[in-house]
VOBA-830441 format. One record per residue (C-alpha): residue in three letters; x, y, z. Coordinates in pm, whole numbers, padded with zeros to 5 digits, always signed. Example, Ala and Ser with C-alpha at 12.3 -4.5 7.8 and 13.67 -1.06 7.14 Angstrom:
BEGIN
ALA+01230-00450+00780SER+01367-00106+00714
//
This chain:
BEGIN
MET+04454-11878+00376LYS+04488-12175+00145THR+04808-12182-00051SER+04803-12367-00380ALA+05085-12502-00595ALA+04994-12251-00863SER+05022-11955-00625LEU+05359-12083-00497THR+05478-12102-00854ARG+05366-11752-00924TRP+05554-11620-00620ALA+05863-11801-00750GLY+05822-11592-01065LEU+05835-11276-00857ALA+06158-11410-00695ALA+06304-11454-01047VAL+06207-11096-01132VAL+06385-10954-00827GLY+06680-11188-00848GLY+06736-11119-01219SER+06709-10744-01162LEU+06969-10769-00883PHE+07200-10963-01116VAL+07194-10667-01349GLY+07209-10398-01081VAL+07496-10551-00886GLN+07722-10529-01187ALA+07674-10150-01213VAL+07786-10081-00850HIS+08035-10360-00786PRO+08360-10213-00650PRO+08696-10309-00798GLU+08828-10642-00682THR+09118-10502-00479LEU+09240-10552-00124ALA+09150-10192-00038ALA+08792-10231-00154VAL+08723-10538+00056THR+08679-10343+00379THR+08445-10082+00237GLY+08074-10052+00303THR+08000-10078-00066TRP+08173-10414-00078ALA+07969-10550+00212LEU+07637-10412+00067VAL+07706-10551-00282HIS+07790-10898-00159ALA+07495-10909+00084GLY+07283-10829-00223GLY+07473-11097-00406VAL+07371-11364-00161ALA+07009-11256-00175MET+07031-11246-00555CYS+07155-11608-00574LEU+06886-11741-00337LEU+06608-11553-00517ILE+06719-11674-00858LEU+06742-12032-00721LEU+06380-12004-00596GLY+06279-11849-00925LEU+06442-12128-01128THR+06255-12382-00920GLY+05925-12221-01012LEU+06017-12179-01377TYR+06110-12546-01401ALA+05796-12662-01209ARG+05577-12468-01446GLN+05711-12644-01757ALA+05862-12962-01619GLU+05656-13201-01829GLU+05712-13003-02155THR+06088-12959-02110GLY+06161-13325-02028TRP+06513-13442-01946LEU+06670-13137-02111GLY+06487-12903-01876LEU+06569-13121-01576ALA+06939-13129-01659GLY+06947-12756-01714PHE+06764-12683-01392LEU+06993-12904-01181LEU+07318-12771-01333PHE+07211-12402-01343GLY+07065-12430-00994LEU+07382-12582-00855MET+07577-12294-01000TRP+07368-12036-00815ALA+07397-12237-00489LEU+07779-12245-00520THR+07789-11876-00619ALA+07596-11786-00307ALA+07868-11950-00099PHE+08133-11747-00281GLN+07934-11426-00228PHE+07897-11505+00137ALA+08272-11565+00173GLU+08362-11247-00014GLY+08122-11038+00186LEU+08169-11168+00540ILE+08499-11359+00556LEU+08745-11169+00335PRO+08700-10837+00524LEU+08802-11015+00848LEU+09121-11142+00681ALA+09222-10826+00497THR+09458-10716+00770ASP+09599-11037+00903ALA+09613-11242+00576PRO+09623-10993+00286ALA+09798-11250+00057PHE+09514-11491+00097VAL+09250-11223+00025GLU+09438-11108-00286GLY+09471-11463-00401PHE+09096-11521-00344LEU+09010-11210-00541GLY+09234-11324-00823ILE+09032-11644-00868THR+08778-11475-01090SER+09043-11332-01330GLY+09263-11640-01322ALA+09551-11453-01158THR+09829-11655-00991SER+09798-11673-00610ALA+10096-11628-00376VAL+09931-11866-00129ASN+09773-12212-00155LEU+09392-12170-00204GLY+09322-12541-00208VAL+09025-12650-00417LEU+08871-12301-00436PRO+09000-12218-00789ALA+08872-12556-00909VAL+08532-12502-00752TYR+08506-12158-00909ALA+08600-12302-01247LEU+08319-12557-01192THR+08068-12274-01140SER+08174-12125-01472GLY+08113-12455-01653LEU+07778-12503-01478TYR+07675-12146-01568LEU+07753-12209-01935VAL+07611-12560-01974GLY+07323-12522-01731GLY+07208-12187-01867VAL+07218-12304-02230LEU+07030-12626-02158PHE+06766-12458-01951GLY+06722-12172-02200VAL+06697-12413-02496ALA+06452-12636-02306THR+06235-12333-02229LEU+06248-12218-02592ARG+06146-12564-02715ALA+05870-12610-02456GLY+05676-12293-02551VAL+05510-12264-02219LEU+05691-11942-02124PRO+05806-11684-02381ARG+06028-11861-02629TRP+06240-11554-02707ALA+06323-11512-02335GLY+06443-11870-02318GLY+06652-11807-02622ALA+06792-11492-02467LEU+06888-11692-02156ALA+07071-11954-02360ALA+07252-11690-02571GLY+07329-11473-02269THR+07504-11748-02072MET+07743-11793-02363ALA+07829-11422-02365PRO+08111-11439-02102LEU+08299-11696-02316VAL+08276-11469-02617LEU+08354-11145-02428SER+08654-11301-02257LEU+08816-11333-02600LEU+08744-10975-02693LEU+08749-10758-02382PRO+08952-10710-02056HIS+08830-10896-01746GLU+08667-10591-01592PHE+08418-10572-01878ILE+08304-10933-01856ARG+08040-10820-01607LEU+07847-10676-01899ALA+07760-11036-01986ALA+07535-11056-01680VAL+07291-10804-01828PRO+07117-11025-02089VAL+07097-11319-01848GLY+06952-11102-01568ILE+06698-10946-01804ALA+06600-11287-01944LEU+06545-11429-01592ALA+06346-11129-01490LEU+06121-11149-01800LEU+06070-11521-01759GLY+05980-11455-01394ALA+05735-11182-01498ALA+05564-11423-01739LEU+05537-11681-01462TRP+05397-11423-01214SER+05131-11315-01464ASP+05035-11676-01547ARG+04696-11727-01385ARG+04578-12024-01590GLU+04597-12286-01317ALA+04497-12047-01036VAL+04185-11929-01228SER+04099-12289-01321ASP+04108-12387-00946ALA+03918-12079-00829VAL+03620-12100-01063PRO+03371-12370-00948GLY+03245-12599-01225ARG+03514-12502-01473MET+03643-12805-01664ALA+04007-12893-01624PRO+04213-12900-01948GLY+04142-13221-02132ALA+03831-13313-01931SER+03525-13414-02142PRO+03169-13279-02072ALA+03054-13634-02019ALA+03304-13693-01744VAL+03208-13371-01574ALA+02844-13463-01588THR+02913-13809-01446ASN+03107-13663-01156ALA+02828-13420-01091SER+02561-13696-01083VAL+02764-13902-00838ARG+02766-13608-00598
//
């Protein structure tokens, strides 16, 4: 079966739908970030889903950017690179939380508690090296990358503008909520971003413009003149 670039882009849209939905769903079932919770089955399941979520969103972002790369210009490229790097780093954190922390919970509880405190900014009793700085970097990438990519999508008009605007606004929500609500409620900020990614992915999945153009013999490509088509036909 022949696989076209258009079909790959559409499948990336489906990845964004699933990844964005997981981003919303994980927040509802995430256990408390305590030492006792680290060794539970729910913790392992949630963070396995978190790794899958990050990889699916990264694939989805690639398709979303590819579909509108020309229209979004440098703003879209910068947003894609920064936002994509954030999801790659977050996948590493999810992997560590799901598979490494449970192994250390008994022998190195202070390290585990310090690692868990990174997200809330709590002081660690042990030296965590560069991990807090890397996590702080992901927060900056999430904010700047999400805003740039959302604004670029809104301006391009290839995919739904309002979904791009929702993505840009949603990535700023944690900054606002952190000033108004306790840390445990910051997870609510993931909801608009996850929904925006899922809706952008759905729009990409349903976009059959290029696929239909390739599949219908004799159909003119966008921008091709009848004279050029006739000339090509006569040469054959």
